[in-house]
N, C-alpha and C positions, 0 to 999 in steps of 0.2 A: 511525403506525398502530400499530405493538409497540414495545416498548423492547428493548434489550438483551437482557437475560434471556430474554424471551421467544422473540426471534430465536434465540437460542442454542438454546432448549428445540425449537422448531419444527426448526430445521435439525437437530439430534441425532435427532429422532423422525420424522426423514425424511416431514414434514408441509409443506415448502415446494415449490413450482413450480420448475422451471429458473430461469427468471427472477428469482425471488424469492430463491434460493440466491447467483444471479449478483450481484444488488444487497446481498445480508448480505456477502458476501465482499469484494466491493468497499468496503463501509463499514468493516469490520475492518481492512483493508489500508490505507486512508486515515488511520484514526486510528492506527495502528501498533503497535495491539495483538495482530492476527494473530501477529506472532513470538513473543509471551510464551504463548501459548493451547496447547491440546492438539494433538497432531501430526495427528489428523483436520481440525483447521481451518488448519493450514500446509499439508496434502497437499490440501486442497481450493483453495486458492488458488495452489497452485503450478501444480496442473492447468489453474485456469482461465487462467493467465497463460499457459500454453504454450497454451493456444488462443485468446490475443488478446482474452479476454474479461473480463479483470479486469488492470490496470494498476497498479504500484508508483512513484509518482512521487517520488522524493526529493529534497527542495529542501535544497541546501546553504548556509549563509551564513557570511561572515566572521566568526569569533566575538570575536577579539580584534586588538591591534597587531603578535601575533607570527605570526599565520595569513601562508600563503606566498600573497601576492597575485599574483606574477609568474608563477606555475604556469599553463601550458598545456595543454590537453586536444590528442588528435590533430586535433581541427579546430580548433586555434588560439585557442580562449577559454578564459578563467579560468573552471576550473568552481566558483570560490566567487563568483562574480559573479551575484547575483542580480537583477541589471537585465535578465539575458537571459529570465529568467521572464514577463517582460510587465509 
């Protein structure tokens, strides 16, 4: 419906409903750009994450042959194994 710049303008001017804000913040978290934006966007993302309304899913991949392939997390899984992501 709206492009990213229009959404940023609507967000900054308080023209979004609560659900529109959540959807917008989730979008900029999903594409990773939120962490490079103004603090008001980062603060809003952290606020909604704290409420469980926005999630930040980070996928890690084995980038090269020197990556630690035998590393295990607390659950006994290799954190670089993307096959766990389904």
